[in-house]
Phi, psi and omega in degrees: 000318179296322180294320178296318178298316177297324179295318178298317181299313180299320179298316180295321179294323179297314179295320179297319179295319177297313180298321179297316178296322179293317178298319179297318182294320184255018181306322180300337182267349188245054173093015176295141176256136184239133175232133186237138169244117187253132182251159185290340182268008177102348179284148179226125170270120183254127175241125184235131174249116184256149179286002182289117177284149179246138174265162177295133182105210184278135178230149178240129179227135176243126183234149171262108186226126176279135169075013183286130169256113189303329183294338182265358185284135174203171178250125176293344180283119185293347179268000183231137178230146176280117176278321178196157176212124177243118183253119180249135182281171174302150187285133170255177186296318181297317180294319180295320180296319178297321179289338184273004182306130180092349182260153177262123181244161170266140179236135179268129179236127178291147177260149181298327181276003184105159181081197183203157172229175180238155178223143179261138177208149177268129178280111176274313171203159184260337180217107357290156185291128176219118184231135180252126179280162181302334182272006176095347179284165185244146174239125183258024167215164185294126187283357179166194178276118187286147173251118186259144171291156188296332182291346180265359187241123170264118182275350178212160177299140180239136177244119174265113189242133174252128181238142174251123181247132177281348173202161181296141181232142182284348182206173180246126179246127180227151176216147179200168181250133175245131180271145173052041183260323180200152179228163176216157175214151180260139177228133182240140173247124179245112181256116182280133180219093182066233179271358180234171180216160175251132186239130171228158181212151181217149172257127178250119179258128177234123178274135171272310184230347190276133172243132180214132179254117179049059179262153172279127188235133170238145172249141189243129179248138179151172178265105186250120179297152175232128177257314179290151181304140179290143177292158179300159178302148182296147182288155177282143179259156180299144177301135179090354182275348184261124177238137179276120179288159180297131184282147175269128188272347177280149185284157177276142175284139185236145174208151176273132175229111187062229177257031175236167171239130184249130179247118179273115180288139183291145175072194178258142185241135174257124182248135174229143180303130177083004181246105181291143176237122181253134180226136180297136175278329179200160176295150179300140181219162180259156180200157173278157179214162173232155178241138178228146172249126188231128171260117180293154186287170179259344183285139172287151180297320176229162180082171183275146172300135180275168177272123183260155176295150184280054180237144177291131184244119180287132178237147181286152172251109184286144179252119181243142174237138177239115178268122184284134183225069182289149174299147180088001175250155182301317181283322183291331183276000182265135170287142179246114176297149177300145181181217183245132179249126177247132180251133182231154172211144181281145174273189185295341179263005178085008180271126180287136179241142180285120180269334183175169180216139183210162176265145175234145173279176176302130183241116184288159177305138178088349180269138179290152176262112185241122182220152174264123184270341182155208180245152180292148179263309187267356177242124182233161181220145175228136180239141175224140174274117186265342179204152180207131180215138179233129183223153179266133179251146178298143178296146183294335177202166182298140178087356179257135182296153180294157180260165174236147178231132178248131174244123181227139180241147183222153172233126179242124179253124179257125178248124184244114179264004179281156179282003177228154179293151178226156174252130182239129177268122170261122186245146171230134179225136182204148175272148172095203184269115178199163181199159173268120182272329177200154180198152179280343176236137183304138176273124180257121184277117181272328180199186180293341184240358186222138175231161176221153174241123181266109186256127178266115179257124184289163178299132178051042183210180182246156172222148184237136175240132173236142177204157179235134178237151174235138180228137180241153177283000000 
């Protein structure tokens, strides 16, 4: 009776162990919860909560996980540590043949007259190929296309993980980093309306290799160092394979974590390779803005200004917009991840037209959003160098090489074809010792290295600026 009871108990423990191993293997399919943090460079932090309970001491879990790099695997649960992790890729033919050593397999061979037949052979070794036929003869090349039993084939990567738990846990928590799995980018639309504008923004997540069904997703903005080599650029997808998923109109919840900002996308998100998903970062809001016309300078940042030909040189007039983001406002108190800013304005029929597109860096709360939309169409500028002089200066003391001084004069003509007057900033920026000695418009010092001249150009008219600069070695 005791022997029968012990046998039953052993049998029950054996069944329980098999069932536990099966649950561990297929845990992703049986209620596992997935949470993803997606970075702009393609890295994804994957957090998985599995229904697999852990006993105190050593536990073994086998998972099917795509893209896992074992070195990044850890448990967020402070009571659990990873003792070891062995990650095996999906089975290829060479691996399956090596595992089949000693087994007899069927091989498919095409016939010259068409069709195919099969031959049985025992795999003695796969490299070099050695196969024994049923009649005892040997074949030293693969006799055909092998047919493998299912136990020799892994259809997905498998990770055999050993975990040490200091106490029993009701579930298993794992986290790891996957490279080049998914990326995200921020895009902002700024619609100009008189002296104010309406601003909206969205995060677009595109998976390269990652598949997730109803996952909790966060996108992370910030400058995150990378030590391990970056994964190759994402592969191109076939034309027509990318479909834009329906955007969620509710805003993403945001919080600062360390020196990053994390945006929690609302609801559960399903990710498929090549299918972008766009989610609003914040509700649309209004803000004031300013427009500037800027003529970039002629001086080099370092080195001496050169002598230019006495020909008028057309220079672009850059168009800049600054969206005001004062503290204490809904829009101003939001951090803006770096991304793409698109500027729009309605025409006389109310149709919005794209005015320009620019990149913006990460913008902290309270900082204005300043972008260049392009170059002016109806306002043009021409610059000519009117004077140039180079002279040698005595050294300040014995043993010091002599200095050089360059004096250069310029004339900038602003032509305004608009029906209203405009203000154009002509800017000069340079490193080192230099100064403006004279100018027809007062020089305003913006910093130790930059000055600007504010030129008023009349409606349908021209304005001229002249100035002289000196630079020393």
